[in-house]
LUMMIDREN-177573 format. One record per atom (N, C-alpha, C): x negated, y negated, z negated; residue in one letter; atom name. Coordinates in nm, 2 decimals. Each point is the difference from the previous one (the first is absolute). Layout:
<atoms>
ATOM      X      Y      Z residuo atomo
ATOM      X      Y      Z       A    CA
...
</atoms>
This chain:
<atoms>
ATOM      X      Y      Z residuo atomo
ATOM   0.35  -1.37  -0.56       M     N
ATOM   0.02   0.04   0.13       M    CA
ATOM   0.03   0.16  -0.01       M     C
ATOM   0.09   0.06   0.07       K     N
ATOM   0.03   0.10   0.00       K    CA
ATOM  -0.07   0.07   0.11       K     C
ATOM  -0.08   0.11  -0.01       A     N
ATOM  -0.08   0.08   0.09       A    CA
ATOM   0.08   0.08   0.10       A     C
ATOM  -0.04   0.00   0.13       N     N
ATOM   0.07   0.07   0.10       N    CA
ATOM  -0.11   0.11   0.04       N     C
ATOM   0.02   0.11  -0.04       C     N
ATOM  -0.10   0.11  -0.01       C    CA
ATOM  -0.02   0.05   0.16       C     C
ATOM   0.09  -0.03   0.10       F     N
ATOM  -0.01   0.02   0.15       F    CA
ATOM  -0.10  -0.10   0.06       F     C
ATOM  -0.01  -0.11  -0.08       Q     N
ATOM  -0.11  -0.09   0.05       Q    CA
ATOM  -0.14  -0.04  -0.08       Q     C
ATOM   0.00   0.13  -0.09       C     N
ATOM  -0.15   0.01  -0.06       C    CA
ATOM  -0.08   0.08   0.06       C     C
ATOM  -0.13  -0.04  -0.03       Q     N
ATOM  -0.08   0.11   0.07       Q    CA
ATOM  -0.04   0.13  -0.06       Q     C
ATOM   0.04   0.00  -0.12       F     N
ATOM  -0.02   0.09  -0.11       F    CA
ATOM   0.14   0.11   0.01       F     C
ATOM   0.10  -0.02   0.07       F     N
ATOM   0.09   0.10   0.01       F    CA
ATOM  -0.02   0.09   0.11       F     C
ATOM   0.02   0.14  -0.03       K     N
ATOM   0.00   0.11   0.11       K    CA
ATOM   0.12   0.08   0.00       K     C
ATOM   0.02   0.04   0.10       V     N
ATOM   0.10   0.12   0.04       V    CA
ATOM  -0.07   0.13  -0.02       V     C
ATOM   0.05   0.10  -0.11       T     N
ATOM  -0.05   0.12   0.01       T    CA
ATOM   0.09   0.10   0.07       T     C
ATOM  -0.07   0.13   0.02       W     N
ATOM   0.06   0.12   0.05       W    CA
ATOM   0.11   0.07  -0.07       W     C
ATOM   0.00  -0.04  -0.16       D     N
ATOM   0.05   0.07  -0.08       D    CA
ATOM   0.15  -0.03   0.01       D     C
ATOM   0.10   0.09   0.03       P     N
ATOM   0.15  -0.08  -0.01       P    CA
ATOM   0.05  -0.01  -0.14       P     C
ATOM  -0.07   0.05  -0.10       Q     N
ATOM   0.04  -0.03  -0.12       Q    CA
ATOM  -0.06  -0.13  -0.05       Q     C
ATOM  -0.11  -0.04   0.04       T     N
ATOM  -0.05  -0.15  -0.03       T    CA
ATOM  -0.06  -0.06   0.13       T     C
ATOM   0.10  -0.04   0.08       P     N
ATOM  -0.03  -0.07   0.13       P    CA
ATOM  -0.09  -0.14   0.00       P     C
ATOM  -0.01  -0.07  -0.13       R     N
ATOM  -0.04  -0.10   0.01       R    CA
ATOM  -0.14  -0.01  -0.09       R     C
ATOM  -0.09  -0.09   0.01       A     N
ATOM  -0.11   0.01  -0.08       A    CA
ATOM  -0.07  -0.12  -0.02       A     C
ATOM  -0.05  -0.05  -0.12       C     N
ATOM  -0.07  -0.11  -0.01       C    CA
ATOM  -0.15   0.03  -0.05       C     C
ATOM  -0.10  -0.04   0.10       V     N
ATOM  -0.14   0.02   0.01       V    CA
ATOM  -0.05  -0.08  -0.15       V     C
ATOM   0.06  -0.10  -0.02       A     N
ATOM  -0.08  -0.11  -0.11       A    CA
ATOM   0.03   0.08  -0.11       A     C
ATOM   0.13   0.03  -0.03       Y     N
ATOM   0.01   0.05  -0.14       Y    CA
ATOM  -0.01   0.18   0.00       Y     C
ATOM   0.00   0.05   0.11       G     N
ATOM  -0.06   0.14   0.00       G    CA
ATOM   0.12   0.10  -0.05       G     C
ATOM   0.12  -0.04   0.06       F     N
ATOM   0.12   0.09   0.00       F    CA
ATOM   0.08   0.02   0.10       F     C
ATOM   0.07   0.13   0.01       K     N
ATOM   0.10   0.01   0.10       K    CA
ATOM   0.12  -0.02  -0.05       K     C
ATOM   0.13  -0.03   0.08       T     N
ATOM   0.13   0.00  -0.05       T    CA
ATOM   0.10   0.00   0.11       T     C
ATOM   0.13   0.03  -0.02       K     N
ATOM   0.12   0.02   0.06       K    CA
ATOM   0.04  -0.15   0.01       K     C
ATOM   0.00  -0.08  -0.07       Q     N
ATOM   0.04  -0.14  -0.02       Q    CA
ATOM  -0.11  -0.09   0.08       Q     C
ATOM   0.03  -0.14   0.02       I     N
ATOM  -0.08  -0.07   0.04       I    CA
ATOM  -0.10  -0.04  -0.11       I     C
ATOM  -0.13   0.01   0.02       P     N
ATOM  -0.11  -0.02  -0.12       P    CA
ATOM   0.02  -0.11  -0.08       P     C
ATOM   0.03  -0.11   0.06       S     N
ATOM   0.02  -0.14  -0.09       S    CA
ATOM   0.12   0.00  -0.10       S     C
ATOM   0.11   0.10   0.03       V     N
ATOM   0.09   0.01  -0.08       V    CA
ATOM  -0.04   0.08  -0.11       V     C
ATOM  -0.08   0.10   0.03       V     N
ATOM  -0.03   0.09  -0.12       V    CA
ATOM  -0.11  -0.07  -0.09       V     C
ATOM  -0.09  -0.09   0.05       V     N
ATOM  -0.08  -0.10  -0.07       V    CA
ATOM   0.07  -0.09  -0.09       V     C
ATOM   0.13  -0.06   0.05       K     N
ATOM   0.06  -0.08  -0.08       K    CA
ATOM   0.08   0.08  -0.09       K     C
ATOM   0.03   0.12   0.01       Q     N
ATOM   0.10   0.06  -0.09       Q    CA
ATOM  -0.09   0.06  -0.12       Q     C
ATOM  -0.13   0.04   0.02       S     N
ATOM  -0.11   0.04  -0.09       S    CA
ATOM  -0.06  -0.09  -0.07       S     C
ATOM  -0.01  -0.12   0.06       S     N
ATOM  -0.08  -0.11  -0.07       S    CA
ATOM   0.06  -0.10  -0.04       S     C
ATOM   0.13  -0.04   0.06       G     N
ATOM   0.10  -0.11  -0.02       G    CA
ATOM  -0.09  -0.12   0.07       G     C
ATOM  -0.08   0.02   0.08       M     N
ATOM  -0.07  -0.11   0.07       M    CA
ATOM  -0.01   0.00   0.15       M     C
ATOM   0.00  -0.09   0.08       E     N
ATOM  -0.02   0.04   0.14       E    CA
ATOM  -0.11   0.02   0.05       E     C
ATOM  -0.03   0.09   0.10       C     N
ATOM  -0.14   0.04   0.04       C    CA
ATOM  -0.10  -0.10   0.02       C     C
ATOM  -0.11   0.02  -0.07       L     N
ATOM  -0.12  -0.09   0.00       L    CA
ATOM  -0.10   0.02   0.11       L     C
ATOM   0.01   0.11   0.05       K     N
ATOM  -0.10   0.05   0.11       K    CA
ATOM   0.05   0.00   0.14       K     C
ATOM   0.10  -0.07   0.03       F     N
ATOM   0.06  -0.03   0.13       F    CA
ATOM  -0.10  -0.08   0.10       F     C
ATOM  -0.03   0.05   0.11       V     N
ATOM  -0.12  -0.06   0.08       V    CA
ATOM   0.07  -0.01   0.14       V     C
ATOM   0.04  -0.10   0.07       P     N
ATOM   0.06   0.02   0.14       P    CA
ATOM  -0.05   0.08   0.11       P     C
ATOM   0.04   0.06   0.05       K     N
ATOM  -0.08   0.08   0.12       K    CA
ATOM  -0.06  -0.10   0.08       K     C
ATOM  -0.11   0.02   0.07       I     N
ATOM  -0.07  -0.07   0.10       I    CA
ATOM   0.05   0.04   0.16       I     C
ATOM   0.07  -0.09   0.04       E     N
ATOM   0.05   0.03   0.15       E    CA
ATOM  -0.13   0.02   0.09       E     C
ATOM   0.01   0.11   0.09       S     N
ATOM  -0.07   0.06   0.07       S    CA
ATOM   0.01  -0.06   0.13       S     C
ATOM  -0.11  -0.04   0.07       R     N
ATOM   0.03  -0.08   0.14       R    CA
ATOM   0.05   0.08   0.11       R     C
ATOM   0.00   0.14  -0.02       R     N
ATOM   0.04   0.10   0.08       R    CA
ATOM   0.13   0.03   0.02       R     C
ATOM   0.08  -0.04  -0.12       M     N
ATOM   0.16  -0.04   0.00       M    CA
ATOM   0.03  -0.09   0.07       M     C
ATOM  -0.08  -0.10   0.02       Q     N
ATOM   0.06  -0.12   0.07       Q    CA
ATOM   0.01  -0.03   0.14       Q     C
</atoms>
């Protein structure tokens, strides 16, 4: 299954324009989508994907 970082609880947006996206689970910041970096560097899909829990405030 391909991970969608935007739906993962470990995905964060940073204030750094050079590296605007981050993966807290793997501990890195990047310009690309983190799951793409994981796939390029390891050859495997992201194994740390955890879906975000929807907040009742948003409903």
